[in-house]
C-alpha positions as a printed Julia matrix, in Angstrom:
114×3 Matrix{Float64}:
 103.73  154.47   76.91
 100.87  155.99   77.62
 100.07  156.39   74.05
 100.95  152.6    73.44
  98.03  151.96   76.05
  95.94  154.82   74.18
  96.4   152.57   70.97
  96.11  149.25   72.24
  92.48  150.82   74.26
  91.15  151.68   70.83
  92.45  148.34   68.95
  90.9   145.69   71.21
  91.46  142.75   69.09
  95.34  143.88   69.19
  95.0   144.36   73.17
  93.66  140.7    73.53
  96.81  139.68   71.19
  99.2   141.18   73.43
  97.74  140.12   76.19
  97.83  136.22   75.12
 101.19  136.48   73.94
 102.23  138.12   77.3
 100.76  135.24   79.11
 102.37  132.46   77.38
 105.84  134.38   77.39
 105.37  134.61   81.35
 104.45  131.38   81.7
 107.19  129.48   79.96
 109.73  131.75   81.43
 108.36  130.96   84.84
 108.59  127.39   83.95
 112.06  127.32   82.71
 113.17  129.44   85.97
 111.72  126.35   88.0
 113.26  123.89   85.91
 116.49  125.64   85.65
 116.7   126.25   89.36
 115.73  122.41   90.46
 117.05  120.42   87.66
 120.36  122.1    86.85
 123.26  122.65   89.18
 125.04  125.92   89.53
 122.64  127.72   87.28
 120.68  130.09   89.92
 121.73  133.08   88.02
 119.82  131.9    84.83
 116.96  130.94   87.15
 117.35  134.48   88.3
 116.86  135.89   84.86
 113.99  133.81   83.73
 112.21  134.52   86.98
 112.8   138.47   86.41
 111.63  137.81   83.01
 108.52  136.47   84.09
 107.61  139.13   86.85
 108.44  141.95   83.94
 105.95  140.39   82.16
 103.23  139.89   84.65
 103.89  143.6    85.76
 103.47  144.64   82.2
 100.02  142.3    81.75
  98.81  143.75   85.04
  99.46  147.5    83.8
  97.69  146.73   80.76
  94.53  145.11   82.07
  94.66  147.83   84.91
  94.55  150.49   81.78
  91.68  148.95   80.0
  89.73  147.71   82.8
  90.12  150.61   85.15
  90.51  148.41   88.29
  93.44  148.7    90.84
  96.78  147.41   90.7
  97.13  144.91   93.6
  93.77  142.61   92.95
  95.25  142.68   88.87
  98.41  141.9    89.86
  97.41  138.96   92.1
  95.08  137.69   89.07
  97.81  137.92   86.44
 100.17  136.09   88.77
  97.69  133.32   89.72
  97.48  133.1    85.87
 100.93  133.02   84.81
 101.44  130.34   87.94
  98.46  128.23   86.22
  99.95  128.73   82.96
 103.46  127.14   83.95
 101.91  124.28   85.55
 100.21  123.67   81.76
 103.39  123.97   80.25
 104.83  121.46   82.53
 102.23  119.07   81.74
 102.54  119.88   78.04
 106.4   119.25   78.17
 106.53  116.33   80.12
 103.42  114.48   79.03
 102.87  110.9    80.46
 105.38  111.48   82.86
 104.28  114.34   84.71
 102.88  112.42   87.7
 105.76  110.28   88.09
 107.92  113.16   87.77
 106.3   115.44   90.36
 105.83  112.71   92.86
 109.65  112.14   92.55
 110.51  115.75   92.99
 108.08  115.99   95.79
 110.17  112.84   97.86
 113.32  114.44   96.96
 112.6   117.92   98.41
 111.02  116.68  101.48
 113.52  114.13  102.67
 115.99  117.13  102.28
């Protein structure tokens, strides 16, 4: 695994591409976990699998960034987790387009009434 990080460290363009694909995959996976958990009954196992996949991507991205920037792991994982959460919101806006505000308002109303 160390050779992989050394190889990516030597090829910055490939490292940026791997990070970009990882962020997109983690954001979509987190979005799918939330949607599956909230809107599909009896699908908590699928939601957990999507969440686990998002966490695996998150840790992989943080490790790659720690190797490239020589920063500590905790601030890096916090930054990547926040970026993935924002990415999941952007994915939800892209999927729902014009109905995003109405859907979020109804969802919050439903969650707060219980």
